[in-house]
C-alpha positions in Angstrom: 0.0 0.0 0.0 2.7 2.5 1.0 4.9 1.8 -1.9 2.0 1.8 -4.4 0.8 5.1 -3.1 4.3 6.6 -3.3 4.8 5.2 -6.8 1.5 6.7 -7.9 2.8 10.1 -6.8 0.8 10.6 -3.7 3.2 13.2 -2.3 4.5 14.8 -5.5 3.8 18.4 -6.4 3.3 19.5 -2.9 6.7 21.0 -2.4 7.4 18.9 0.8 10.9 18.4 2.0 12.1 14.9 2.5 10.9 14.5 6.1 7.5 16.0 5.3 7.1 13.7 2.4 7.6 10.6 4.5 5.2 11.8 7.2 2.5 12.9 4.8 2.8 9.7 2.7 2.6 7.5 5.8 -0.3 9.5 7.2 -2.4 9.4 4.0 -1.4 6.0 2.7 -1.9 4.2 6.1 -4.9 6.4 7.0 -3.3 7.3 10.3 -5.5 10.4 10.7 -2.6 12.5 12.1 -3.4 16.2 12.4 -1.8 18.7 10.0 0.6 19.6 12.8 2.3 16.3 12.3 3.7 17.4 8.9 4.7 20.7 10.5 6.5 18.8 13.2 8.5 17.0 10.6 9.5 20.2 8.8 12.6 20.9 10.7 14.0 17.5 10.0 14.4 18.1 6.3 17.9 18.5 4.8 19.4 16.7 7.8 17.9 19.2 10.2 19.4 22.0 8.0 22.9 20.7 8.9 23.0 17.6 6.6 23.1 15.3 9.7 20.5 12.5 10.0 18.7 12.2 6.7 15.2 13.9 6.9 13.6 11.0 5.0 15.0 8.6 7.6 13.7 10.8 10.4 10.3 10.9 8.8 10.3 7.1 8.4 11.1 6.8 12.1 8.2 9.0 13.0 5.7 6.9 10.9 7.2 3.7 12.3 6.7 5.0 15.8 3.1 6.1 15.2 2.3 2.6 13.9 4.3 0.5 16.4 3.9 2.4 19.7 0.6 2.1 21.4 1.3 4.4 24.3 5.0 5.1 25.0 8.3 3.9 23.7 9.2 1.9 26.8 6.1 -0.2 26.4 6.9 -1.3 22.9 9.7 -2.7 20.8 10.2 0.5 18.8 14.0 0.7 19.5 14.5 -2.7 18.0 12.3 -1.8 15.1 14.1 1.4 14.5 17.5 -0.2 14.8 16.6 -2.9 12.3 15.1 -0.3 9.8 18.2 2.0 10.1 20.5 -1.0 9.6 18.7 -1.9 6.4 18.8 1.6 5.1 22.6 1.7 5.8 23.0 -1.7 4.1 21.2 -0.3 1.0 22.6 3.2 0.8 25.8 3.1 2.9 24.7 5.7 5.4 21.8 7.5 7.1 23.6 10.8 7.1 22.3 13.4 4.7 25.6 14.8 3.6 27.0 11.4 2.8 23.8 10.3 1.0 23.7 13.5 -1.0 27.4 13.0 -2.0 26.5 9.6 -3.5 23.0 9.9 -4.7 21.9 13.5 -5.1 20.9 14.6 -8.6 20.1 18.2 -9.6 17.0 17.1 -11.6 15.7 14.3 -9.3 17.2 15.7 -6.1 17.0 13.0 -3.3 14.5 10.8 -5.1 16.7 7.7 -5.1 17.3 8.1 -1.4 13.6 8.6 -0.7 12.6 5.7 -2.9 14.8 3.4 -0.8 13.7 4.8 2.5 10.0 4.3 1.5 10.8 0.7 0.5 12.5 -0.1 3.8 9.8 1.6 5.8 7.2 -0.5 4.1 9.1 -3.6 4.9 9.6 -2.5 8.5 5.9 -1.9 8.9 5.1 -5.4 7.7 7.6 -7.0 10.2 
């Protein structure tokens, strides 16, 4: 569902940054019914929090994974294990989860961070099924 909605362009044309894309996609595709503030909350995570640190798409994926896997609070769930496994898989595929490193390898002026986001969406979908 998540991958299909992404491939159909669910978040294209909305001028979202990478983190906003993941949060909005997860919210709409999975019918999470998050308020509009959820996308706002993700805004500052784009471009590696403006410092090219943790990839914004990865941060957005963690937010969606958390909403789905955590019922009340983190300590009453296995979210840390789920996140660790998801981040490991992203690193295995892309070589890093750091924005600056990912952009050095995969950024394209025309497509921007599409390849990175494509992979993060795929790994998030797999993590949600686990």
